[in-house]
TORKOL-4160 file (C-alpha; in steps of 0.2 Angstrom, whole numbers, padded with zeros to 4 digits, m for minus):
372
<pt num="1" X="0000" Y="0000" Z="0000"/>
<pt num="2" X="0007" Y="0017" Z="m0005"/>
<pt num="3" X="0011" Y="0030" Z="0008"/>
<pt num="4" X="0000" Y="0045" Z="0009"/>
<pt num="5" X="0015" Y="0056" Z="0002"/>
<pt num="6" X="0018" Y="0045" Z="m0012"/>
<pt num="7" X="m0001" Y="0044" Z="m0016"/>
<pt num="8" X="m0001" Y="0064" Z="m0016"/>
<pt num="9" X="0014" Y="0064" Z="m0028"/>
<pt num="10" X="0006" Y="0051" Z="m0039"/>
<pt num="11" X="m0010" Y="0061" Z="m0040"/>
<pt num="12" X="0000" Y="0077" Z="m0045"/>
<pt num="13" X="0010" Y="0067" Z="m0058"/>
<pt num="14" X="m0007" Y="0060" Z="m0065"/>
<pt num="15" X="m0015" Y="0077" Z="m0066"/>
<pt num="16" X="0001" Y="0085" Z="m0074"/>
<pt num="17" X="0002" Y="0071" Z="m0088"/>
<pt num="18" X="m0016" Y="0068" Z="m0092"/>
<pt num="19" X="m0025" Y="0084" Z="m0089"/>
<pt num="20" X="m0014" Y="0100" Z="m0087"/>
<pt num="21" X="m0001" Y="0096" Z="m0100"/>
<pt num="22" X="m0015" Y="0092" Z="m0113"/>
<pt num="23" X="m0023" Y="0109" Z="m0111"/>
<pt num="24" X="m0007" Y="0119" Z="m0106"/>
<pt num="25" X="m0009" Y="0129" Z="m0122"/>
<pt num="26" X="m0024" Y="0136" Z="m0114"/>
<pt num="27" X="m0015" Y="0141" Z="m0097"/>
<pt num="28" X="m0001" Y="0153" Z="m0094"/>
<pt num="29" X="m0003" Y="0162" Z="m0110"/>
<pt num="30" X="0010" Y="0176" Z="m0112"/>
<pt num="31" X="0001" Y="0193" Z="m0114"/>
<pt num="32" X="0009" Y="0208" Z="m0123"/>
<pt num="33" X="m0004" Y="0221" Z="m0121"/>
<pt num="34" X="m0013" Y="0231" Z="m0109"/>
<pt num="35" X="m0028" Y="0221" Z="m0101"/>
<pt num="36" X="m0042" Y="0230" Z="m0110"/>
<pt num="37" X="m0057" Y="0223" Z="m0119"/>
<pt num="38" X="m0046" Y="0215" Z="m0131"/>
<pt num="39" X="m0029" Y="0208" Z="m0128"/>
<pt num="40" X="m0014" Y="0203" Z="m0138"/>
<pt num="41" X="m0008" Y="0185" Z="m0135"/>
<pt num="42" X="0010" Y="0180" Z="m0139"/>
<pt num="43" X="0008" Y="0164" Z="m0151"/>
<pt num="44" X="0017" Y="0148" Z="m0146"/>
<pt num="45" X="0019" Y="0131" Z="m0154"/>
<pt num="46" X="0023" Y="0114" Z="m0147"/>
<pt num="47" X="0030" Y="0099" Z="m0156"/>
<pt num="48" X="0030" Y="0088" Z="m0140"/>
<pt num="49" X="0012" Y="0088" Z="m0135"/>
<pt num="50" X="0014" Y="0105" Z="m0124"/>
<pt num="51" X="0029" Y="0100" Z="m0114"/>
<pt num="52" X="0039" Y="0114" Z="m0122"/>
<pt num="53" X="0035" Y="0128" Z="m0133"/>
<pt num="54" X="0043" Y="0139" Z="m0146"/>
<pt num="55" X="0038" Y="0157" Z="m0151"/>
<pt num="56" X="0037" Y="0161" Z="m0169"/>
<pt num="57" X="0035" Y="0180" Z="m0165"/>
<pt num="58" X="0017" Y="0183" Z="m0170"/>
<pt num="59" X="0002" Y="0188" Z="m0159"/>
<pt num="60" X="m0016" Y="0184" Z="m0159"/>
<pt num="61" X="m0030" Y="0196" Z="m0154"/>
<pt num="62" X="m0043" Y="0189" Z="m0141"/>
<pt num="63" X="m0057" Y="0195" Z="m0130"/>
<pt num="64" X="m0053" Y="0198" Z="m0113"/>
<pt num="65" X="m0065" Y="0190" Z="m0101"/>
<pt num="66" X="m0053" Y="0187" Z="m0086"/>
<pt num="67" X="m0047" Y="0204" Z="m0081"/>
<pt num="68" X="m0050" Y="0215" Z="m0065"/>
<pt num="69" X="m0048" Y="0230" Z="m0076"/>
<pt num="70" X="m0066" Y="0234" Z="m0073"/>
<pt num="71" X="m0068" Y="0252" Z="m0079"/>
<pt num="72" X="m0053" Y="0251" Z="m0092"/>
<pt num="73" X="m0042" Y="0263" Z="m0084"/>
<pt num="74" X="m0027" Y="0252" Z="m0086"/>
<pt num="75" X="m0022" Y="0260" Z="m0102"/>
<pt num="76" X="m0005" Y="0265" Z="m0110"/>
<pt num="77" X="m0013" Y="0281" Z="m0117"/>
<pt num="78" X="m0026" Y="0294" Z="m0112"/>
<pt num="79" X="m0027" Y="0306" Z="m0097"/>
<pt num="80" X="m0022" Y="0293" Z="m0084"/>
<pt num="81" X="m0007" Y="0288" Z="m0093"/>
<pt num="82" X="m0002" Y="0306" Z="m0096"/>
<pt num="83" X="m0005" Y="0311" Z="m0078"/>
<pt num="84" X="0007" Y="0297" Z="m0073"/>
<pt num="85" X="0020" Y="0302" Z="m0085"/>
<pt num="86" X="0020" Y="0320" Z="m0079"/>
<pt num="87" X="0021" Y="0313" Z="m0061"/>
<pt num="88" X="0038" Y="0304" Z="m0066"/>
<pt num="89" X="0045" Y="0320" Z="m0074"/>
<pt num="90" X="0041" Y="0330" Z="m0058"/>
<pt num="91" X="0043" Y="0318" Z="m0044"/>
<pt num="92" X="0053" Y="0304" Z="m0051"/>
<pt num="93" X="0049" Y="0285" Z="m0050"/>
<pt num="94" X="0049" Y="0282" Z="m0032"/>
<pt num="95" X="0051" Y="0291" Z="m0015"/>
<pt num="96" X="0063" Y="0278" Z="m0009"/>
<pt num="97" X="0058" Y="0281" Z="0009"/>
<pt num="98" X="0044" Y="0277" Z="0023"/>
<pt num="99" X="0031" Y="0290" Z="0023"/>
<pt num="100" X="0036" Y="0295" Z="0041"/>
<pt num="101" X="0053" Y="0300" Z="0035"/>
<pt num="102" X="0055" Y="0307" Z="0017"/>
<pt num="103" X="0042" Y="0297" Z="0008"/>
<pt num="104" X="0027" Y="0308" Z="0010"/>
<pt num="105" X="0023" Y="0320" Z="m0005"/>
<pt num="106" X="0009" Y="0332" Z="m0007"/>
<pt num="107" X="0001" Y="0321" Z="m0020"/>
<pt num="108" X="0000" Y="0307" Z="m0006"/>
<pt num="109" X="m0010" Y="0319" Z="0005"/>
<pt num="110" X="m0020" Y="0324" Z="m0010"/>
<pt num="111" X="m0024" Y="0306" Z="m0013"/>
<pt num="112" X="m0029" Y="0302" Z="0004"/>
<pt num="113" X="m0041" Y="0317" Z="0005"/>
<pt num="114" X="m0048" Y="0312" Z="m0012"/>
<pt num="115" X="m0051" Y="0294" Z="m0006"/>
<pt num="116" X="m0060" Y="0300" Z="0010"/>
<pt num="117" X="m0071" Y="0311" Z="0000"/>
<pt num="118" X="m0075" Y="0297" Z="m0013"/>
<pt num="119" X="m0080" Y="0284" Z="m0001"/>
<pt num="120" X="m0089" Y="0296" Z="0011"/>
<pt num="121" X="m0078" Y="0295" Z="0027"/>
<pt num="122" X="m0069" Y="0308" Z="0037"/>
<pt num="123" X="m0051" Y="0302" Z="0034"/>
<pt num="124" X="m0041" Y="0289" Z="0024"/>
<pt num="125" X="m0023" Y="0282" Z="0023"/>
<pt num="126" X="m0016" Y="0273" Z="0008"/>
<pt num="127" X="m0003" Y="0260" Z="0006"/>
<pt num="128" X="0008" Y="0253" Z="m0008"/>
<pt num="129" X="0001" Y="0235" Z="m0008"/>
<pt num="130" X="m0017" Y="0230" Z="m0007"/>
<pt num="131" X="m0013" Y="0213" Z="0002"/>
<pt num="132" X="m0003" Y="0221" Z="0015"/>
<pt num="133" X="m0017" Y="0234" Z="0018"/>
<pt num="134" X="m0027" Y="0220" Z="0026"/>
<pt num="135" X="m0013" Y="0209" Z="0033"/>
<pt num="136" X="m0003" Y="0223" Z="0041"/>
<pt num="137" X="m0017" Y="0234" Z="0047"/>
<pt num="138" X="m0030" Y="0222" Z="0055"/>
<pt num="139" X="m0017" Y="0219" Z="0069"/>
<pt num="140" X="m0017" Y="0237" Z="0073"/>
<pt num="141" X="m0036" Y="0237" Z="0076"/>
<pt num="142" X="m0038" Y="0221" Z="0087"/>
<pt num="143" X="m0028" Y="0210" Z="0098"/>
<pt num="144" X="m0029" Y="0199" Z="0112"/>
<pt num="145" X="m0045" Y="0200" Z="0122"/>
<pt num="146" X="m0054" Y="0205" Z="0105"/>
<pt num="147" X="m0065" Y="0194" Z="0094"/>
<pt num="148" X="m0065" Y="0193" Z="0075"/>
<pt num="149" X="m0080" Y="0186" Z="0066"/>
<pt num="150" X="m0076" Y="0182" Z="0049"/>
<pt num="151" X="m0085" Y="0176" Z="0033"/>
<pt num="152" X="m0079" Y="0158" Z="0029"/>
<pt num="153" X="m0075" Y="0164" Z="0011"/>
<pt num="154" X="m0065" Y="0179" Z="0015"/>
<pt num="155" X="m0049" Y="0183" Z="0005"/>
<pt num="156" X="m0032" Y="0176" Z="0011"/>
<pt num="157" X="m0026" Y="0194" Z="0016"/>
<pt num="158" X="m0041" Y="0196" Z="0028"/>
<pt num="159" X="m0037" Y="0178" Z="0036"/>
<pt num="160" X="m0019" Y="0182" Z="0037"/>
<pt num="161" X="m0022" Y="0199" Z="0046"/>
<pt num="162" X="m0034" Y="0191" Z="0058"/>
<pt num="163" X="m0022" Y="0177" Z="0062"/>
<pt num="164" X="m0008" Y="0190" Z="0065"/>
<pt num="165" X="m0018" Y="0200" Z="0076"/>
<pt num="166" X="m0019" Y="0188" Z="0091"/>
<pt num="167" X="m0037" Y="0190" Z="0092"/>
<pt num="168" X="m0049" Y="0175" Z="0094"/>
<pt num="169" X="m0057" Y="0171" Z="0077"/>
<pt num="170" X="m0074" Y="0163" Z="0074"/>
<pt num="171" X="m0080" Y="0160" Z="0056"/>
<pt num="172" X="m0099" Y="0161" Z="0050"/>
<pt num="173" X="m0106" Y="0153" Z="0035"/>
<pt num="174" X="m0104" Y="0163" Z="0019"/>
<pt num="175" X="m0117" Y="0178" Z="0018"/>
<pt num="176" X="m0128" Y="0168" Z="0031"/>
<pt num="177" X="m0136" Y="0181" Z="0043"/>
<pt num="178" X="m0143" Y="0168" Z="0054"/>
<pt num="179" X="m0125" Y="0160" Z="0056"/>
<pt num="180" X="m0118" Y="0178" Z="0060"/>
<pt num="181" X="m0131" Y="0182" Z="0072"/>
<pt num="182" X="m0130" Y="0166" Z="0082"/>
<pt num="183" X="m0111" Y="0168" Z="0084"/>
<pt num="184" X="m0114" Y="0187" Z="0089"/>
<pt num="185" X="m0127" Y="0182" Z="0101"/>
<pt num="186" X="m0117" Y="0168" Z="0109"/>
<pt num="187" X="m0101" Y="0179" Z="0110"/>
<pt num="188" X="m0110" Y="0193" Z="0118"/>
<pt num="189" X="m0118" Y="0182" Z="0131"/>
<pt num="190" X="m0104" Y="0171" Z="0135"/>
<pt num="191" X="m0089" Y="0182" Z="0133"/>
<pt num="192" X="m0071" Y="0176" Z="0132"/>
<pt num="193" X="m0067" Y="0158" Z="0136"/>
<pt num="194" X="m0064" Y="0152" Z="0153"/>
<pt num="195" X="m0065" Y="0170" Z="0161"/>
<pt num="196" X="m0082" Y="0174" Z="0153"/>
<pt num="197" X="m0076" Y="0193" Z="0153"/>
<pt num="198" X="m0084" Y="0204" Z="0140"/>
<pt num="199" X="m0073" Y="0205" Z="0124"/>
<pt num="200" X="m0064" Y="0221" Z="0122"/>
<pt num="201" X="m0069" Y="0223" Z="0104"/>
<pt num="202" X="m0079" Y="0212" Z="0092"/>
<pt num="203" X="m0074" Y="0215" Z="0073"/>
<pt num="204" X="m0085" Y="0208" Z="0059"/>
<pt num="205" X="m0074" Y="0205" Z="0043"/>
<pt num="206" X="m0084" Y="0205" Z="0026"/>
<pt num="207" X="m0080" Y="0208" Z="0008"/>
<pt num="208" X="m0090" Y="0219" Z="m0004"/>
<pt num="209" X="m0089" Y="0207" Z="m0018"/>
<pt num="210" X="m0082" Y="0190" Z="m0016"/>
<pt num="211" X="m0068" Y="0187" Z="m0029"/>
<pt num="212" X="m0071" Y="0168" Z="m0032"/>
<pt num="213" X="m0090" Y="0167" Z="m0029"/>
<pt num="214" X="m0096" Y="0183" Z="m0037"/>
<pt num="215" X="m0108" Y="0186" Z="m0022"/>
<pt num="216" X="m0112" Y="0203" Z="m0015"/>
<pt num="217" X="m0112" Y="0205" Z="0004"/>
<pt num="218" X="m0129" Y="0208" Z="0012"/>
<pt num="219" X="m0123" Y="0224" Z="0019"/>
<pt num="220" X="m0140" Y="0231" Z="0026"/>
<pt num="221" X="m0143" Y="0216" Z="0036"/>
<pt num="222" X="m0124" Y="0215" Z="0042"/>
<pt num="223" X="m0125" Y="0233" Z="0047"/>
<pt num="224" X="m0141" Y="0230" Z="0057"/>
<pt num="225" X="m0134" Y="0215" Z="0067"/>
<pt num="226" X="m0118" Y="0225" Z="0070"/>
<pt num="227" X="m0129" Y="0239" Z="0078"/>
<pt num="228" X="m0139" Y="0227" Z="0087"/>
<pt num="229" X="m0124" Y="0218" Z="0096"/>
<pt num="230" X="m0113" Y="0234" Z="0097"/>
<pt num="231" X="m0099" Y="0227" Z="0086"/>
<pt num="232" X="m0087" Y="0235" Z="0073"/>
<pt num="233" X="m0088" Y="0232" Z="0054"/>
<pt num="234" X="m0073" Y="0230" Z="0043"/>
<pt num="235" X="m0078" Y="0230" Z="0024"/>
<pt num="236" X="m0066" Y="0225" Z="0011"/>
<pt num="237" X="m0071" Y="0233" Z="m0005"/>
<pt num="238" X="m0056" Y="0227" Z="m0016"/>
<pt num="239" X="m0069" Y="0221" Z="m0030"/>
<pt num="240" X="m0083" Y="0233" Z="m0027"/>
<pt num="241" X="m0076" Y="0250" Z="m0026"/>
<pt num="242" X="m0078" Y="0258" Z="m0043"/>
<pt num="243" X="m0087" Y="0243" Z="m0050"/>
<pt num="244" X="m0104" Y="0244" Z="m0040"/>
<pt num="245" X="m0117" Y="0257" Z="m0037"/>
<pt num="246" X="m0124" Y="0271" Z="m0048"/>
<pt num="247" X="m0109" Y="0282" Z="m0044"/>
<pt num="248" X="m0096" Y="0268" Z="m0043"/>
<pt num="249" X="m0093" Y="0270" Z="m0024"/>
<pt num="250" X="m0095" Y="0252" Z="m0019"/>
<pt num="251" X="m0108" Y="0242" Z="m0009"/>
<pt num="252" X="m0114" Y="0257" Z="0001"/>
<pt num="253" X="m0118" Y="0266" Z="m0015"/>
<pt num="254" X="m0126" Y="0250" Z="m0022"/>
<pt num="255" X="m0138" Y="0247" Z="m0007"/>
<pt num="256" X="m0140" Y="0265" Z="m0002"/>
<pt num="257" X="m0131" Y="0262" Z="0016"/>
<pt num="258" X="m0124" Y="0277" Z="0025"/>
<pt num="259" X="m0105" Y="0275" Z="0025"/>
<pt num="260" X="m0105" Y="0281" Z="0043"/>
<pt num="261" X="m0113" Y="0264" Z="0047"/>
<pt num="262" X="m0097" Y="0255" Z="0041"/>
<pt num="263" X="m0083" Y="0258" Z="0054"/>
<pt num="264" X="m0068" Y="0253" Z="0043"/>
<pt num="265" X="m0069" Y="0253" Z="0024"/>
<pt num="266" X="m0054" Y="0245" Z="0015"/>
<pt num="267" X="m0052" Y="0244" Z="m0004"/>
<pt num="268" X="m0038" Y="0242" Z="m0017"/>
<pt num="269" X="m0033" Y="0252" Z="m0032"/>
<pt num="270" X="m0028" Y="0237" Z="m0042"/>
<pt num="271" X="m0045" Y="0234" Z="m0050"/>
<pt num="272" X="m0056" Y="0248" Z="m0055"/>
<pt num="273" X="m0042" Y="0261" Z="m0055"/>
<pt num="274" X="m0029" Y="0252" Z="m0065"/>
<pt num="275" X="m0015" Y="0255" Z="m0052"/>
<pt num="276" X="m0008" Y="0247" Z="m0037"/>
<pt num="277" X="m0010" Y="0248" Z="m0018"/>
<pt num="278" X="m0024" Y="0250" Z="m0005"/>
<pt num="279" X="m0033" Y="0261" Z="0006"/>
<pt num="280" X="m0042" Y="0262" Z="0023"/>
<pt num="281" X="m0055" Y="0275" Z="0026"/>
<pt num="282" X="m0063" Y="0278" Z="0043"/>
<pt num="283" X="m0064" Y="0291" Z="0057"/>
<pt num="284" X="m0049" Y="0302" Z="0060"/>
<pt num="285" X="m0047" Y="0293" Z="0077"/>
<pt num="286" X="m0045" Y="0276" Z="0069"/>
<pt num="287" X="m0034" Y="0283" Z="0055"/>
<pt num="288" X="m0022" Y="0292" Z="0066"/>
<pt num="289" X="m0021" Y="0276" Z="0077"/>
<pt num="290" X="m0017" Y="0266" Z="0061"/>
<pt num="291" X="m0004" Y="0278" Z="0055"/>
<pt num="292" X="0005" Y="0277" Z="0073"/>
<pt num="293" X="0005" Y="0258" Z="0073"/>
<pt num="294" X="0005" Y="0251" Z="0056"/>
<pt num="295" X="0022" Y="0243" Z="0050"/>
<pt num="296" X="0015" Y="0246" Z="0032"/>
<pt num="297" X="0014" Y="0265" Z="0035"/>
<pt num="298" X="0030" Y="0267" Z="0046"/>
<pt num="299" X="0043" Y="0256" Z="0038"/>
<pt num="300" X="0037" Y="0251" Z="0020"/>
<pt num="301" X="0043" Y="0262" Z="0005"/>
<pt num="302" X="0028" Y="0274" Z="0001"/>
<pt num="303" X="0018" Y="0273" Z="m0015"/>
<pt num="304" X="0026" Y="0278" Z="m0031"/>
<pt num="305" X="0022" Y="0295" Z="m0038"/>
<pt num="306" X="0016" Y="0289" Z="m0055"/>
<pt num="307" X="0005" Y="0276" Z="m0047"/>
<pt num="308" X="m0002" Y="0290" Z="m0036"/>
<pt num="309" X="m0006" Y="0301" Z="m0051"/>
<pt num="310" X="m0015" Y="0286" Z="m0060"/>
<pt num="311" X="m0026" Y="0284" Z="m0045"/>
<pt num="312" X="m0030" Y="0302" Z="m0043"/>
<pt num="313" X="m0034" Y="0305" Z="m0062"/>
<pt num="314" X="m0045" Y="0289" Z="m0063"/>
<pt num="315" X="m0054" Y="0293" Z="m0047"/>
<pt num="316" X="m0058" Y="0311" Z="m0053"/>
<pt num="317" X="m0065" Y="0304" Z="m0069"/>
<pt num="318" X="m0076" Y="0292" Z="m0060"/>
<pt num="319" X="m0082" Y="0307" Z="m0049"/>
<pt num="320" X="m0085" Y="0318" Z="m0064"/>
<pt num="321" X="m0072" Y="0330" Z="m0058"/>
<pt num="322" X="m0064" Y="0330" Z="m0075"/>
<pt num="323" X="m0078" Y="0340" Z="m0082"/>
<pt num="324" X="m0085" Y="0325" Z="m0092"/>
<pt num="325" X="m0097" Y="0311" Z="m0091"/>
<pt num="326" X="m0084" Y="0297" Z="m0096"/>
<pt num="327" X="m0083" Y="0290" Z="m0079"/>
<pt num="328" X="m0102" Y="0289" Z="m0077"/>
<pt num="329" X="m0103" Y="0280" Z="m0095"/>
<pt num="330" X="m0089" Y="0267" Z="m0090"/>
<pt num="331" X="m0099" Y="0263" Z="m0073"/>
<pt num="332" X="m0115" Y="0261" Z="m0083"/>
<pt num="333" X="m0107" Y="0251" Z="m0097"/>
<pt num="334" X="m0099" Y="0239" Z="m0084"/>
<pt num="335" X="m0116" Y="0236" Z="m0075"/>
<pt num="336" X="m0125" Y="0233" Z="m0092"/>
<pt num="337" X="m0111" Y="0221" Z="m0098"/>
<pt num="338" X="m0111" Y="0211" Z="m0082"/>
<pt num="339" X="m0130" Y="0209" Z="m0083"/>
<pt num="340" X="m0130" Y="0204" Z="m0102"/>
<pt num="341" X="m0115" Y="0192" Z="m0101"/>
<pt num="342" X="m0123" Y="0183" Z="m0086"/>
<pt num="343" X="m0140" Y="0182" Z="m0095"/>
<pt num="344" X="m0132" Y="0175" Z="m0111"/>
<pt num="345" X="m0121" Y="0163" Z="m0103"/>
<pt num="346" X="m0135" Y="0156" Z="m0093"/>
<pt num="347" X="m0145" Y="0155" Z="m0109"/>
<pt num="348" X="m0132" Y="0144" Z="m0116"/>
<pt num="349" X="m0134" Y="0131" Z="m0102"/>
<pt num="350" X="m0119" Y="0136" Z="m0091"/>
<pt num="351" X="m0120" Y="0136" Z="m0072"/>
<pt num="352" X="m0116" Y="0153" Z="m0066"/>
<pt num="353" X="m0113" Y="0158" Z="m0048"/>
<pt num="354" X="m0114" Y="0175" Z="m0039"/>
<pt num="355" X="m0125" Y="0190" Z="m0039"/>
<pt num="356" X="m0132" Y="0197" Z="m0056"/>
<pt num="357" X="m0124" Y="0215" Z="m0053"/>
<pt num="358" X="m0107" Y="0207" Z="m0048"/>
<pt num="359" X="m0092" Y="0211" Z="m0060"/>
<pt num="360" X="m0086" Y="0193" Z="m0055"/>
<pt num="361" X="m0094" Y="0180" Z="m0065"/>
<pt num="362" X="m0089" Y="0162" Z="m0060"/>
<pt num="363" X="m0093" Y="0149" Z="m0073"/>
<pt num="364" X="m0092" Y="0131" Z="m0068"/>
<pt num="365" X="m0083" Y="0119" Z="m0080"/>
<pt num="366" X="m0082" Y="0103" Z="m0070"/>
<pt num="367" X="m0070" Y="0095" Z="m0082"/>
<pt num="368" X="m0055" Y="0106" Z="m0086"/>
<pt num="369" X="m0048" Y="0094" Z="m0099"/>
<pt num="370" X="m0063" Y="0097" Z="m0110"/>
<pt num="371" X="m0058" Y="0115" Z="m0112"/>
<pt num="372" X="m0048" Y="0110" Z="m0128"/>
């Protein structure tokens, strides 16, 4: 009888030889263009059944159905690209310093003020990496003696941040309000293990749009439970900011929820804004607390000037502050395309997960080897 490790290796080998290699020409395709509505794929040919490839130097144009460039701002021409180029000429490519030393420029402060105004919070702080925005800052908000209640399908960055915090973690069923309320009720009445003292803080972690499932958080119900049990709410809007709501301001805009009812609003600039990094928006007290304790703010090199200008220019277009309705048209087009694409795919008999308004559209294949 084979040992468990050998069985695992055999399964991997079987998958590689009989499934992955057969359809490898569909995976890891080199892309040589911006991730727009259409992309240029670098052609490659194989004479040994996809074990190795050679590149003839030609390209193929294809539809892009797998990009997080929701509003099309990841471009190599246009107002955003021009603004980024001017930032390089004026400020250089990088600050090469943490923000508490020489890394903070006036455009960084302008961006933080703009983000706060865009999402409807009193203050905001930005970071150079979206993943680290969660992983590095959740530990500044809660610690030992606190409780984190996390959706079971939360992103890895939220899970890592929760584990690093040292707080007790409880998980509720995905978007299940009965499960969430049951955990909240038990946690409030029972308190901490052994001592039964009240928790110092209870923090609920949810996402706006779940990146693998395409589901949208039931925000009004989560807010109601948060108020009922006097907990705090951390909302990750990596995939919803810019992509949901009539004004592109995320799930609060989509549901008509007051941003004041969400204690901490987090989001990334890598999707709708075509840039990099992340932000946290909250009260001035919370933001000052994060700035004072976050390793991401204190030690990490701050955001590159051209990236900052890419975000500022794209965000102003979304808000209509460029004097045009281009941002509004992009938001409307995204919503219409999402609805149309989901409808037509379902009509073709595919099983599709998620909410109809979600820009994430998971289509179940069941047998990957048949993609050829």
